VMD Tcl script that draws the C-alpha trace (Angstrom):
set ca {
  {0.00 0.00 0.00}
  {1.20 3.52 -0.69}
  {2.61 5.08 2.46}
  {0.01 6.88 4.57}
  {0.51 10.47 5.58}
  {2.38 10.94 8.87}
  {-0.85 11.01 10.84}
  {-0.63 9.19 14.13}
  {-3.06 7.35 16.33}
  {-3.53 8.82 19.82}
  {-1.91 6.80 22.60}
  {-3.22 6.41 26.15}
  {-1.47 4.83 29.09}
  {-3.60 2.28 30.90}
  {-3.57 4.66 33.89}
  {-5.50 7.24 31.77}
  {-8.57 5.16 31.00}
  {-10.83 7.78 32.56}
  {-10.37 9.63 29.22}
  {-11.36 6.65 27.10}
  {-15.13 6.97 26.98}
  {-15.57 10.65 26.22}
  {-12.55 11.27 23.99}
  {-12.52 8.05 22.00}
  {-15.42 5.66 22.48}
  {-18.20 8.26 22.29}
  {-16.35 10.13 19.51}
  {-15.80 6.92 17.49}
  {-12.05 7.55 17.32}
  {-9.35 4.85 17.41}
  {-6.89 4.87 20.28}
  {-3.89 2.74 21.23}
  {-3.75 1.89 24.95}
  {-0.40 0.85 26.40}
  {0.92 -0.54 29.67}
  {-1.24 -3.58 30.40}
  {1.56 -6.13 30.22}
  {3.56 -4.20 32.83}
  {0.82 -2.99 35.19}
  {-2.61 -4.62 35.18}
  {-1.59 -7.95 33.73}
  {-4.54 -10.20 32.92}
  {-3.73 -13.86 32.34}
  {-4.51 -13.52 28.63}
  {-1.05 -12.01 28.18}
  {0.38 -15.48 28.85}
  {-1.20 -16.81 25.65}
  {1.87 -17.58 23.56}
  {1.48 -20.09 20.69}
  {3.17 -22.69 22.93}
  {0.87 -21.89 25.87}
  {-2.11 -22.52 23.61}
  {-0.59 -25.73 22.28}
  {-0.36 -27.11 25.81}
  {-4.12 -26.59 26.20}
  {-5.48 -27.24 22.69}
  {-3.04 -29.94 21.60}
  {-4.58 -32.48 19.24}
  {-8.05 -30.94 19.04}
  {-9.02 -30.23 15.45}
  {-10.02 -26.79 14.18}
  {-10.53 -25.16 10.75}
  {-7.39 -23.21 9.86}
  {-7.05 -20.59 7.12}
  {-4.48 -21.58 4.51}
  {-3.16 -19.39 1.69}
  {-0.48 -19.55 -0.96}
  {0.44 -15.86 -0.70}
  {-0.49 -14.91 2.86}
  {-3.09 -12.38 1.68}
  {-6.60 -13.17 2.92}
  {-9.65 -11.32 1.66}
  {-13.12 -12.78 2.30}
  {-12.44 -15.99 0.38}
  {-9.95 -18.35 1.91}
  {-9.33 -22.07 2.10}
  {-10.18 -23.63 5.46}
  {-8.34 -26.84 6.23}
  {-9.18 -28.96 9.31}
  {-6.11 -29.76 11.38}
  {-5.10 -30.14 15.00}
  {-3.65 -27.15 16.77}
  {-0.43 -29.14 17.18}
  {-0.23 -29.63 13.40}
  {-0.87 -25.92 12.88}
  {2.06 -25.19 15.19}
  {4.35 -27.55 13.31}
  {3.44 -26.04 9.94}
  {3.72 -22.46 11.20}
  {6.62 -22.48 13.67}
  {8.33 -25.85 13.78}
  {11.63 -27.04 12.34}
  {9.67 -28.43 9.40}
  {7.74 -25.20 8.88}
  {5.84 -25.06 5.59}
  {7.46 -22.19 3.70}
  {5.21 -22.51 0.64}
  {1.93 -21.79 2.46}
  {0.69 -19.38 5.09}
  {-1.43 -20.54 8.03}
  {-3.76 -18.44 10.16}
  {-5.61 -19.79 13.20}
  {-8.81 -18.04 14.28}
  {-11.37 -19.39 16.69}
  {-13.93 -17.89 19.10}
  {-12.79 -18.35 22.69}
  {-15.97 -20.20 23.65}
  {-14.93 -22.97 21.23}
  {-11.57 -23.43 22.98}
  {-11.58 -25.69 26.03}
  {-9.16 -25.24 28.94}
  {-8.64 -21.57 28.10}
  {-9.56 -18.95 30.69}
  {-10.32 -15.53 29.20}
  {-9.95 -12.99 32.00}
  {-9.85 -9.76 29.96}
  {-12.87 -8.52 31.94}
  {-10.59 -8.15 34.95}
  {-9.44 -4.85 33.45}
  {-11.96 -2.98 35.51}
  {-12.13 0.36 33.63}
  {-13.01 -1.59 30.47}
  {-15.07 -4.36 32.05}
  {-18.41 -2.77 31.15}
  {-17.54 -2.76 27.46}
  {-16.04 -6.25 27.47}
  {-19.07 -7.78 29.20}
  {-21.23 -6.63 26.28}
  {-19.23 -8.76 23.83}
  {-21.05 -11.02 21.39}
  {-17.94 -12.84 20.19}
  {-14.26 -13.01 21.14}
  {-11.75 -14.39 18.67}
  {-8.21 -15.68 19.19}
  {-5.88 -15.17 16.21}
  {-2.52 -16.95 15.95}
  {0.02 -16.73 13.12}
  {3.64 -16.48 12.14}
  {4.92 -13.46 10.17}
  {3.33 -12.31 6.94}
  {-0.43 -12.96 6.89}
  {-2.44 -9.91 5.83}
  {-6.21 -9.56 6.17}
  {-7.47 -7.33 3.35}
  {-9.30 -4.02 3.69}
  {-12.73 -4.27 5.32}
  {-14.85 -2.69 8.02}
  {-16.59 -4.37 10.94}
  {-20.12 -3.26 11.89}
  {-19.09 -3.76 15.52}
  {-17.10 -2.19 18.32}
  {-13.66 -3.81 18.50}
  {-11.08 -4.02 21.27}
  {-7.97 -5.80 20.00}
  {-5.44 -7.15 22.52}
  {-1.93 -7.63 21.09}
  {-0.82 -10.51 23.30}
  {2.30 -11.68 21.48}
  {4.25 -10.24 18.55}
  {3.42 -7.14 16.48}
  {0.80 -6.13 13.93}
  {0.47 -3.29 11.47}
  {-2.98 -1.78 11.01}
  {-3.71 0.71 8.24}
  {-7.01 2.40 9.06}
  {-9.37 4.81 7.30}
  {-12.38 6.71 8.67}
  {-15.94 5.49 7.99}
  {-17.54 6.08 4.61}
  {-18.08 4.29 1.33}
  {-16.79 6.72 -1.30}
  {-13.41 5.64 -2.58}
  {-13.48 2.15 -1.05}
  {-15.50 0.50 -3.84}
  {-17.32 -1.90 -1.49}
  {-18.56 -5.19 -2.89}
  {-22.30 -5.72 -3.56}
  {-24.56 -4.67 -0.72}
  {-26.73 -7.80 -0.81}
  {-23.90 -10.26 -0.30}
  {-21.74 -11.73 2.45}
  {-18.89 -9.56 1.18}
  {-20.74 -6.25 1.61}
  {-18.17 -5.03 4.19}
  {-15.15 -5.77 1.95}
  {-13.32 -3.12 -0.09}
  {-12.97 -3.90 -3.78}
  {-9.70 -1.95 -3.86}
  {-7.68 -4.71 -2.20}
  {-9.25 -7.86 -3.57}
  {-6.10 -9.12 -5.30}
  {-3.50 -8.13 -2.71}
  {-2.32 -5.45 -0.28}
  {-1.24 -2.96 -2.97}
  {-4.04 -0.93 -4.60}
  {-4.35 -0.34 -8.34}
  {-4.94 3.42 -8.23}
  {-5.61 3.59 -11.97}
  {-8.50 1.16 -11.51}
  {-9.77 2.81 -8.31}
  {-9.14 6.55 -8.82}
  {-11.33 7.69 -5.92}
  {-9.35 5.77 -3.32}
  {-7.13 8.06 -1.22}
  {-4.22 6.16 0.35}
  {-2.92 9.42 1.83}
  {-5.90 9.46 4.23}
  {-4.77 6.26 5.93}
  {-3.36 6.12 9.44}
  {-0.80 3.43 10.21}
  {-0.86 1.88 13.69}
  {1.66 -0.68 14.91}
  {0.66 -2.71 17.94}
  {3.16 -4.55 20.10}
  {2.81 -7.08 22.91}
  {0.86 -5.56 25.80}
  {-1.05 -3.06 23.64}
  {-4.80 -2.72 23.31}
  {-6.23 -1.07 20.19}
  {-9.73 0.35 20.22}
  {-11.00 0.21 16.64}
  {-14.44 1.82 16.37}
  {-17.23 0.40 14.19}
  {-17.23 1.21 10.46}
  {-13.53 2.14 10.32}
  {-11.85 0.48 7.35}
  {-8.69 -1.46 8.17}
  {-6.12 -3.80 6.72}
  {-4.00 -5.86 9.14}
  {-0.55 -7.40 8.65}
  {1.21 -9.74 11.10}
  {4.80 -8.57 11.62}
  {6.21 -10.55 14.52}
  {7.58 -14.08 14.24}
  {4.90 -15.27 16.68}
  {1.57 -13.46 16.80}
  {-1.34 -13.91 19.20}
  {-4.31 -11.53 19.34}
  {-7.63 -11.48 21.13}
  {-10.32 -9.28 19.66}
  {-13.61 -8.55 21.37}
  {-16.67 -7.47 19.36}
  {-19.96 -6.00 20.51}
  {-22.78 -4.17 18.75}
  {-22.56 -0.36 18.45}
  {-25.19 1.98 19.87}
  {-28.20 3.05 17.83}
  {-26.69 6.54 17.67}
  {-23.53 5.25 15.97}
  {-25.55 3.06 13.62}
  {-27.70 5.99 12.52}
  {-24.62 8.18 12.05}
  {-23.18 5.56 9.66}
  {-26.46 4.17 8.37}
  {-25.28 2.90 4.99}
  {-22.48 0.87 6.52}
  {-24.72 -0.31 9.36}
  {-27.25 -1.60 6.83}
  {-24.51 -3.46 5.00}
  {-23.52 -5.10 8.25}
  {-27.08 -6.19 9.05}
  {-27.60 -7.51 5.53}
  {-24.43 -9.57 5.86}
  {-25.57 -10.97 9.21}
  {-29.05 -11.62 7.83}
  {-27.65 -13.64 4.94}
  {-25.60 -15.70 7.37}
  {-28.64 -16.29 9.55}
  {-30.71 -17.38 6.54}
  {-28.03 -19.70 5.14}
  {-26.49 -21.09 8.32}
  {-28.87 -20.34 11.19}
  {-26.17 -18.33 13.03}
  {-25.50 -14.65 12.46}
  {-22.09 -14.56 14.13}
  {-20.26 -17.78 13.37}
  {-20.67 -18.81 9.77}
  {-19.19 -22.22 8.94}
  {-15.82 -22.58 7.22}
  {-15.85 -20.84 3.85}
  {-16.63 -23.04 0.88}
  {-17.28 -22.30 -2.78}
  {-20.97 -21.90 -1.91}
  {-20.41 -19.56 1.05}
  {-18.25 -17.18 -1.00}
  {-21.15 -15.99 -3.15}
}
mol new
graphics top color blue
foreach p $ca { graphics top sphere $p radius 0.5 }
foreach p [lrange $ca 0 end-1] q [lrange $ca 1 end] { graphics top cylinder $p $q radius 0.2 }
display resetview
């Protein structure tokens, strides 16, 4: 992606969380919160890939697999044990021809205690969550440009990630068809992380804000903000917590909110579950 302008994301220390609601949450502004790994240290910050292997071991999960490491909406999901995922991603016999990305909701992972709600200033937000996902990868995987119709707190537990974010809106992002499961995906980045500006002349890469998270950081990413995410560290573990935005925020960004509800409605109609669609197949990509 073309380099963003030298805009920066505001940074709060975890001791300044009294500023979070008014300055960032209510204003729908991203903020990077630092200091949790040193001060208030919830147990989730022990979740290294090896820590998870000791608890998940030979249980089988669907794992994202790609030839290039760039994941848009479509991706191949391959069932494998967590131990096999570790061997292919980090072991001495690491598969260098493919990229593996593990993502599962925490309520599907046995023997794993999620204590993020112990961060008392944020507990009220975290208790409203509708889904919490654990993401594990080696270096390189990139999730293409999209927006989430949900509030998002992202804990960087291990490693580093690079977020490139853009404010809400549809102009210039060439979103995919509204009445589809890909209605929250930007058409600009369908083939890879570098945009074809001749094909998408309204896209403004200079409006992007780059945010790098490191172990112990918490990124608040408001609903409807576009973002593309790249794993940088050799060993990456993230926990992201989603909950529904207020009616006020939905009305303020009505077009994007409608796209989100249409996407969830299609999932509910096809799979009977609005939040956890089954592994992607040729049929589910339509």
